[in-house]
C-alpha positions in Angstrom: 0.0 0.4 0.3 1.7 2.9 -0.4 1.1 6.3 1.2 -1.0 9.0 0.0 0.3 11.7 1.5 2.8 13.5 2.9 3.0 12.4 7.2 0.9 14.4 9.5 2.8 13.9 12.7 -0.8 16.3 14.3 -3.3 14.4 13.0 -1.2 10.8 14.0 -0.5 11.8 17.6 -3.9 13.1 17.8 -5.3 9.8 16.5 -2.4 8.0 18.4 -4.2 9.6 21.4 -8.1 7.9 20.5 -6.3 4.8 19.8 -4.8 4.1 23.2 -8.0 5.8 24.3 -10.3 3.6 22.8 -8.4 0.7 24.2 -8.6 1.7 27.4 -4.4 3.2 27.8 -4.6 6.0 30.1 -2.4 8.5 28.8 -2.7 11.2 31.3 0.0 9.9 34.4 3.2 11.9 33.8 5.1 8.5 31.9 2.5 7.9 29.3 1.6 11.7 28.4 4.0 11.9 25.6 3.2 8.4 24.3 0.6 9.5 21.6 3.8 11.4 20.1 6.3 8.7 20.6 4.3 6.6 18.9 3.4 8.6 15.7 7.3 9.0 15.5 7.8 5.8 15.6 5.5 5.0 12.8 5.9 7.9 10.7 10.3 6.9 10.9 8.9 3.4 10.2 7.1 4.4 7.3 9.8 7.3 5.8 12.9 5.9 4.1 16.3 8.4 3.7 16.0 9.3 0.3 19.5 8.2 -1.7 21.2 8.5 -4.9 21.4 4.9 -6.6 25.8 5.2 -7.3 27.1 2.4 -9.9 30.5 2.7 -11.0 31.4 1.0 -14.6 32.9 -2.4 -14.5 36.4 -1.7 -15.8 37.7 -4.9 -14.4 34.7 -7.1 -16.3 33.7 -8.4 -13.0 31.1 -11.8 -14.3 30.7 -13.4 -11.0 28.2 -13.5 -8.0 28.4 -10.4 -5.9 26.3 -11.3 -2.3 25.7 -8.8 0.3 24.2 -11.1 3.6 22.4 -9.6 6.5 21.0 -6.3 5.0 18.6 -5.9 8.6 15.6 -4.3 7.7 11.9 -3.4 9.8 8.9 -3.1 8.2 5.1 -2.8 9.3 2.4 -5.7 7.6 0.1 -4.4 6.1 -2.3 -6.7 7.5 -1.9 -5.9 11.1 0.5 -2.7 11.7 2.6 -4.9 13.8 6.5 -5.3 12.5 8.1 -7.8 10.7 12.0 -7.8 10.7 14.9 -10.0 9.4 17.5 -9.5 6.9 17.9 -9.6 3.7 20.2 -11.8 1.0 21.1 -9.3 -2.0 23.2 -10.8 -4.8 23.1 -9.8 -8.7 26.0 -11.1 -11.8 27.0 -7.2 -12.6 26.4 -6.1 -16.3 28.1 -3.0 -17.4 28.0 -1.3 -14.3 28.3 -2.3 -10.7 26.9 -0.6 -8.0 27.7 1.1 -4.9 28.2 -1.6 -2.0 25.5 0.5 0.3 23.1 1.3 -2.2 22.1 -2.5 -1.2 20.9 -2.1 1.7 19.6 1.5 1.2 17.2 -0.2 -2.1 16.0 -2.8 0.7 15.2 0.0 3.8 13.9 1.9 0.6 11.5 -0.6 -0.1 10.3 -1.9 3.7 10.0 1.4 4.7 6.2 1.2 4.3 3.6 -0.2 5.0 4.4 -4.4 3.3 4.4 -7.9 3.4 7.1 -9.8 2.1 6.2 -11.2 -1.1 6.1 -8.2 -2.0 8.9 -6.6 -0.8 11.1 -9.2 -1.9 9.6 -8.7 -5.2 10.2 -4.8 -5.4 13.9 -5.1 -4.5 15.0 -7.5 -7.2 12.5 -5.9 -10.1 14.3 -2.7 -8.4 17.6 -3.9 -9.1 17.5 -5.4 -11.9 15.6 -2.2 -14.0 18.4 0.7 -12.1 21.7 -1.7 -12.2 20.5 -3.8 -16.4 22.4 -6.9 -14.0 23.0 -9.8 -15.5 21.0 -11.3 -12.9 19.4 -10.2 -9.7 18.5 -12.8 -6.0 17.0 -11.3 -3.5 16.6 -14.0 0.0 14.3 -12.3 2.7 14.2 -14.3 6.1 11.9 -12.6 8.5 9.9 -12.6 11.7 6.3 -11.5 12.0 4.9 -10.6 15.3 1.3 -10.1 13.8 2.1 -14.4 13.8 3.9 -14.7 17.1 2.6 -12.4 19.7 -0.9 -12.7 18.8 -3.4 -15.1 17.1 -1.1 -19.1 16.5 1.2 -16.8 18.6 4.4 -18.8 17.6 7.5 -17.1 18.6 10.5 -18.0 17.0 9.2 -19.2 13.6 10.7 -17.1 10.8 9.2 -16.4 6.5 12.0 -17.2 4.2 11.1 -15.5 0.4 13.0 -15.2 -2.4 13.1 -13.6 -6.2 14.9 -14.5 -8.8 15.6 -12.2 -12.1 17.5 -12.6 -15.5 20.4 -15.4 -15.3 19.6 -16.7 -11.7 16.4 -17.8 -12.8 17.3 -18.7 -16.0 20.9 -20.2 -15.4 20.2 -23.8 -13.3 24.0 -23.0 -12.4 23.9 -19.4 -11.5 20.6 -20.4 -9.5 21.9 -23.2 -7.1 25.1 -20.4 -7.0 23.0 -18.2 -5.7 20.5 -19.8 -3.0 24.1 -22.0 -1.9 25.6 -18.9 -0.8 22.3 -17.1 0.1 21.5 -20.3 2.4 24.3 -19.7 4.4 23.1 -16.2 5.8 20.4 -16.9 9.0 
């Protein structure tokens, strides 16, 4: 779900106060008076990616092997329950004519995580965006996350994680490249 407008912190603070009041949570004590404002600011932070510019460089060395960055942490909000899900991403690509500044892989993960999301879409959006913007020979993304909507409520199954993958280009069509990605990405736990 895309954001429809800019974040209105005063309105979010009023809504948080109304929600807490409706749930029977008092916000009159000194320790809870600022809770609606803190809630609004925390949610705004979780829904606002930091701006970045994708930095790429010519692949002058002709590097043609898989580049894998693992353990990229992220937190997102489940679009169904509004609760966080968090985990790590593995992002890999087979370079074409350009290579990417390594910090930008983590920035892309953050960019798509900082909105209400479902894990399947998050995984695919990262891979699709990188493929389109890097013109790579192939992109692979593996996301492993714990969903608080599943571990704190409902089935209440703490410690469970969900794994999703998305592959493009040679990582999808070439069995050897696909196997290399899954072998390397499988180490990331």
